[in-house]
C-alpha positions as CSV (number, residue, x, y, z in Angstrom):
1,X,12.2,11.9,3.2
2,X,12.7,8.2,3.3
3,X,11.2,6.0,6.1
4,X,12.1,2.3,6.9
5,X,9.5,0.9,9.2
6,X,7.1,-2.0,10.0
7,X,4.2,-2.6,7.6
8,X,1.7,-1.8,10.3
9,X,3.2,1.7,10.7
10,X,2.8,2.2,6.9
11,X,-0.8,1.0,7.1
12,X,-1.6,3.5,9.8
13,X,0.1,6.3,7.9
14,X,-2.0,5.4,4.8
15,X,-5.2,5.4,7.0
16,X,-4.4,8.7,8.7
17,X,-3.6,10.6,5.5
18,X,-6.1,8.9,3.2
19,X,-7.2,11.3,0.5
20,X,-10.6,13.0,0.7
21,X,-11.2,12.9,-3.1
22,X,-13.0,9.7,-4.1
23,X,-11.1,9.5,-7.5
24,X,-7.8,9.8,-5.7
25,X,-8.9,7.1,-3.3
26,X,-9.7,4.8,-6.2
27,X,-6.3,5.5,-7.8
28,X,-4.4,4.8,-4.7
29,X,-6.3,1.6,-3.9
30,X,-5.6,0.3,-7.4
31,X,-1.9,1.2,-7.1
32,X,-1.6,-0.5,-3.7
33,X,-3.3,-3.6,-5.1
34,X,-0.6,-3.5,-7.8
35,X,-2.5,-5.7,-10.3
36,X,-4.5,-7.7,-7.9
37,X,-8.3,-7.8,-8.5
38,X,-10.7,-5.5,-6.8
39,X,-11.9,-8.5,-4.9
40,X,-8.6,-8.6,-2.9
41,X,-8.6,-7.3,0.6
42,X,-9.0,-3.6,0.9
43,X,-5.5,-2.0,1.1
44,X,-6.6,0.1,4.0
45,X,-6.9,-3.1,6.1
46,X,-4.1,-5.1,4.5
47,X,-0.3,-5.0,5.2
48,X,2.6,-4.4,2.9
49,X,4.5,-7.5,2.0
50,X,7.8,-8.2,3.8
51,X,10.6,-6.2,2.3
52,X,8.1,-4.3,0.1
53,X,9.3,-0.9,-1.1
54,X,6.4,1.6,-1.3
55,X,6.7,5.2,-2.4
56,X,4.0,7.5,-1.0
57,X,3.4,11.0,-2.3
58,X,1.7,13.6,-0.1
59,X,0.2,17.0,-0.8
60,X,0.8,19.5,2.0
61,X,-1.0,22.8,2.6
62,X,1.9,25.3,2.2
63,X,0.3,27.7,4.6
64,X,0.0,25.2,7.5
65,X,2.4,25.4,10.4
66,X,2.1,21.7,11.2
67,X,1.3,18.5,9.4
68,X,-2.1,16.9,10.3
69,X,-5.0,15.1,8.7
70,X,-6.5,18.4,7.7
71,X,-3.3,19.9,6.2
72,X,-1.9,16.8,4.4
73,X,-3.1,13.9,2.3
74,X,-1.9,11.1,0.1
75,X,-2.1,11.8,-3.6
76,X,-0.2,8.8,-5.1
77,X,1.4,5.5,-4.3
78,X,3.7,3.2,-6.2
79,X,5.4,-0.1,-5.3
80,X,9.0,-0.8,-6.5
81,X,10.4,-4.2,-7.4
82,X,7.1,-5.9,-7.9
83,X,6.0,-5.1,-4.3
84,X,2.4,-5.7,-3.2
85,X,0.0,-6.0,-0.3
86,X,0.1,-9.3,1.5
87,X,-3.4,-10.4,0.4
88,X,-2.8,-9.4,-3.2
89,X,-1.3,-12.8,-4.0
90,X,-2.6,-15.1,-1.3
91,X,-5.3,-16.6,-3.5
92,X,-3.1,-16.6,-6.6
93,X,-0.1,-18.5,-5.2
94,X,-0.7,-22.1,-4.6
95,X,2.0,-24.1,-2.9
96,X,1.9,-27.8,-3.7
97,X,2.1,-30.5,-1.0
98,X,5.5,-31.7,-2.5
99,X,7.6,-28.6,-1.9
100,X,10.7,-30.2,-3.4
101,X,9.0,-30.7,-6.7
102,X,7.8,-27.1,-6.6
103,X,11.3,-25.7,-6.1
104,X,12.7,-27.6,-9.1
């Protein structure tokens, strides 16, 4: 299933279906940072960049009749096309005062 939505909806989905396993949490945090240092803003509180493409993988309880926090959780996350969280580059990108020189 594909979903196109605002980054705040994706953030809330990630928060609601955050994995219970600490190792999976660590893996998903690293993948959401997409190369940014661990000191970057926690992806659970950050937003996905504009036009970011994020693939989320869920694990569902096959016996469950409905999807809920207790029957589903995230197990993986991957950005496409060099996507990232907004804070992942805020410190790394420095825009000079003379924008015209920067564009050249």
